[in-house]
C-alpha positions as CSV (number, residue, x, y, z in Angstrom):
1,I,0.0,0.1,0.0
2,I,1.3,3.5,-0.9
3,N,-0.4,6.2,1.1
4,G,2.8,8.4,1.2
5,T,5.0,9.3,-1.8
6,Y,7.1,6.9,-3.9
7,N,9.6,8.4,-6.3
8,G,10.6,5.9,-9.0
9,N,12.7,8.7,-10.7
10,D,15.1,7.3,-13.4
11,G,15.7,3.8,-11.8
12,T,14.0,0.4,-12.2
13,T,11.3,-0.8,-9.8
14,T,9.5,-4.2,-9.8
15,F,6.4,-4.8,-7.4
16,N,5.7,-8.7,-7.3
17,G,2.4,-8.4,-5.5
18,G,-0.7,-6.3,-5.9
19,V,-0.2,-2.5,-5.4
20,D,-2.7,0.0,-3.8
21,V,-2.1,3.8,-4.3
22,R,-4.7,5.2,-1.9
23,S,-5.6,7.6,0.7
24,G,-3.7,10.6,-0.9
25,G,-0.7,8.5,-1.7
26,I,1.4,9.5,-4.8
27,L,3.6,7.3,-7.1
28,N,5.9,9.3,-9.4
29,L,8.1,8.2,-12.3
30,D,10.5,10.3,-14.4
31,S,12.3,8.2,-17.1
32,G,12.7,5.0,-15.3
33,T,10.8,1.7,-15.5
34,I,8.2,0.2,-13.1
35,T,6.8,-3.2,-13.4
36,F,3.7,-4.3,-11.5
37,N,3.3,-8.2,-11.4
38,G,-0.1,-7.9,-9.6
39,Q,-3.3,-6.0,-9.8
40,T,-2.7,-2.4,-9.6
41,F,-5.3,-0.2,-7.8
42,V,-5.4,3.6,-7.7
43,G,-8.3,5.1,-5.5
44,N,-9.3,7.1,-2.6
45,N,-7.5,10.3,-3.8
46,G,-4.5,8.4,-4.9
47,T,-2.4,9.6,-7.8
48,V,0.0,8.0,-10.3
49,N,2.3,10.5,-12.3
50,L,4.3,9.0,-15.2
51,G,6.9,11.1,-17.0
52,D,8.5,9.5,-20.0
53,G,9.4,6.2,-18.6
54,N,7.9,2.8,-19.2
55,V,5.3,1.1,-17.1
56,F,4.4,-2.7,-17.4
57,I,1.1,-3.7,-15.3
58,N,1.0,-7.4,-15.8
59,D,-2.6,-7.8,-14.6
60,N,-5.7,-5.5,-14.4
61,L,-5.6,-1.8,-13.6
62,E,-8.3,-0.5,-11.3
63,V,-8.8,3.4,-10.9
64,K,-11.7,4.5,-8.8
65,S,-12.9,6.8,-5.9
66,S,-11.4,9.9,-7.2
67,G,-8.0,8.2,-8.1
68,F,-5.8,9.7,-11.0
69,F,-3.6,7.9,-13.4
70,N,-1.5,10.6,-15.3
71,A,0.7,9.7,-18.2
72,E,2.7,12.6,-19.6
73,D,5.0,11.0,-22.1
74,A,5.2,7.5,-20.6
75,T,4.4,4.3,-22.4
76,V,2.1,2.0,-20.3
77,T,1.3,-1.5,-21.1
78,V,-1.7,-3.2,-19.3
79,T,-1.9,-6.9,-19.7
80,G,-5.4,-7.3,-18.7
81,D,-8.5,-4.9,-18.4
82,A,-8.4,-1.3,-17.4
83,N,-11.5,-0.3,-15.2
84,F,-12.0,3.3,-14.4
85,T,-15.1,3.5,-12.1
86,S,-16.7,5.9,-9.4
87,N,-14.8,9.0,-10.5
88,G,-11.6,7.3,-11.6
89,N,-9.6,9.5,-14.0
90,L,-7.1,9.0,-16.9
91,T,-5.0,11.7,-18.3
92,I,-2.7,11.2,-21.3
93,D,-0.5,14.2,-22.6
94,N,1.7,12.8,-25.2
95,G,2.0,9.2,-23.9
96,T,0.7,5.8,-25.1
97,I,-1.5,3.5,-23.1
98,N,-1.6,-0.1,-24.4
99,I,-4.4,-2.2,-23.0
100,T,-4.6,-5.9,-24.1
101,G,-8.2,-6.5,-22.6
102,N,-11.1,-4.1,-22.3
103,A,-11.2,-0.4,-21.3
104,N,-14.1,0.7,-19.2
105,L,-15.2,4.1,-17.8
106,S,-18.4,4.3,-15.7
107,S,-20.0,6.1,-12.8
108,G,-18.4,9.5,-13.4
109,G,-14.7,10.1,-14.0
110,S,-13.0,11.2,-17.2
111,F,-10.5,10.3,-19.8
112,N,-8.5,13.4,-21.1
113,L,-6.6,12.1,-24.0
114,N,-5.1,15.3,-25.3
115,S,-2.4,14.3,-28.0
116,G,-1.9,10.8,-26.6
117,N,-2.4,7.3,-28.0
118,L,-5.0,4.8,-26.5
119,N,-4.7,1.3,-28.0
120,V,-7.3,-1.2,-26.8
121,G,-7.1,-4.9,-27.7
122,G,-10.7,-5.6,-26.6
123,G,-13.8,-3.3,-26.4
124,A,-14.1,0.2,-25.1
125,S,-17.1,1.2,-22.9
126,F,-17.9,4.7,-21.7
127,T,-21.2,4.8,-19.8
128,S,-23.0,6.1,-16.6
129,G,-21.8,9.6,-16.6
130,G,-18.1,9.0,-17.5
131,T,-16.9,11.4,-20.1
132,V,-14.0,11.1,-22.7
133,N,-12.4,14.2,-24.0
134,A,-10.6,12.9,-27.1
135,G,-8.5,15.9,-28.0
136,N,-6.2,15.4,-30.8
137,S,-5.5,11.7,-29.7
138,N,-5.3,8.6,-31.7
139,I,-7.6,5.7,-30.5
140,N,-7.1,2.2,-31.8
141,L,-9.7,-0.3,-31.0
142,Q,-10.1,-4.0,-31.8
143,G,-13.4,-4.6,-30.2
144,D,-16.8,-2.7,-29.8
145,F,-17.3,0.8,-29.0
146,T,-20.1,1.5,-26.4
147,V,-21.2,4.8,-25.1
148,Q,-24.5,5.4,-23.0
149,N,-25.2,8.5,-25.3
150,G,-23.1,11.0,-27.5
151,S,-22.6,13.1,-24.4
152,N,-20.1,10.5,-23.0
153,F,-17.7,10.9,-26.0
154,A,-16.3,14.3,-27.1
155,A,-14.5,13.5,-30.3
156,D,-12.8,16.9,-30.6
157,S,-10.1,16.4,-33.5
158,S,-9.3,12.8,-32.6
159,T,-9.0,9.7,-34.8
160,V,-10.6,6.5,-34.1
161,T,-9.3,3.4,-35.8
162,F,-11.3,0.1,-35.9
163,S,-8.6,-2.4,-36.2
164,G,-10.1,-5.9,-35.3
165,D,-10.4,-8.8,-37.6
166,S,-14.2,-9.1,-37.5
167,T,-17.3,-6.9,-36.9
168,Q,-17.0,-4.1,-34.5
169,T,-20.3,-2.6,-33.3
170,V,-20.9,1.0,-32.1
171,N,-23.5,0.7,-29.3
172,S,-25.3,3.7,-28.1
173,N,-28.7,5.0,-26.9
174,G,-28.4,8.1,-29.0
175,D,-26.4,9.8,-31.9
176,V,-22.4,9.5,-31.5
177,T,-20.0,12.0,-33.1
178,F,-16.6,11.1,-34.3
179,Y,-14.1,13.3,-36.0
180,N,-11.8,11.0,-38.1
181,V,-12.7,7.3,-38.5
182,V,-10.5,4.6,-40.0
183,V,-11.7,1.1,-40.7
184,D,-8.7,-1.2,-41.3
185,S,-8.4,-4.1,-43.6
186,G,-10.3,-7.1,-41.9
187,A,-12.4,-4.9,-39.7
188,V,-16.2,-4.2,-40.3
189,L,-17.6,-1.1,-38.6
190,N,-21.3,-2.1,-37.6
191,T,-24.1,0.1,-36.3
192,D,-26.2,-1.7,-33.6
193,G,-29.5,-1.3,-35.5
194,G,-31.6,-0.9,-32.4
195,S,-32.3,2.8,-31.7
196,D,-32.5,4.7,-35.0
197,N,-29.1,6.3,-34.2
198,T,-26.9,8.5,-36.5
199,I,-23.0,8.1,-36.3
200,I,-21.8,11.6,-37.3
201,I,-18.2,11.7,-38.8
202,E,-17.2,15.4,-38.8
203,N,-14.1,15.1,-41.0
204,N,-12.9,11.9,-42.8
205,L,-14.2,8.3,-43.0
206,V,-11.5,6.1,-44.4
207,V,-12.3,2.4,-45.2
208,E,-9.1,0.6,-46.2
209,D,-9.1,-2.2,-48.9
210,G,-10.7,-5.2,-47.1
211,G,-12.5,-3.3,-44.5
212,G,-16.1,-2.6,-44.4
213,V,-19.1,-0.7,-43.0
214,D,-22.6,-2.2,-42.3
215,V,-25.5,0.2,-41.4
216,N,-28.3,-1.6,-39.8
217,G,-32.0,-1.1,-39.1
218,D,-32.9,2.6,-39.2
219,D,-29.4,3.7,-38.3
220,K,-27.6,6.4,-40.4
221,I,-23.9,7.4,-40.9
222,D,-23.5,11.0,-41.8
223,V,-20.0,12.2,-43.1
224,Q,-19.8,15.8,-43.1
């Protein structure tokens, strides 16, 4: 448990059990490397600040209860799911977050992606009051994209790439706005077909050779 301050600085740190950053605890890293070999929890006003180092989380990441996970220029790899609940918050400045599983934001909290990169090997779900401010980021997604409604996702000038090897569904209870959308070869962007929704693309839609788009039911895609 870290409820004081841990400074990884430019060194190498390995945690072989679970790590809890809580109760106002702070974990800082400059250009060093930190490896977490157990589940990592950040909550109860705990904060993780990552400079330009490398972080490996070889389990699930859970950020909740006003926890903050901040990646300035760092590269973070989560081998598992990343769950942000109950006002858990993620900020990426120019860094990269790689998540092999699913990324979930629910019950408040925010993703502020700025000019960062968010790569998700599973699905991404933004519901129950959680808000994504996508900025000028690149979001690469291999699973489904789920938002409670359009207000959960502010596209700004971001690019969302659907890069899976099968159908990827956009699920929403209302219209959803993207800025740039890329559908890679092998991926099929699919509307859910259940709520007469419109997917609004404010700038470019690029469908690579071998990629596809399926518009189901009374759904619409509006490329502006």
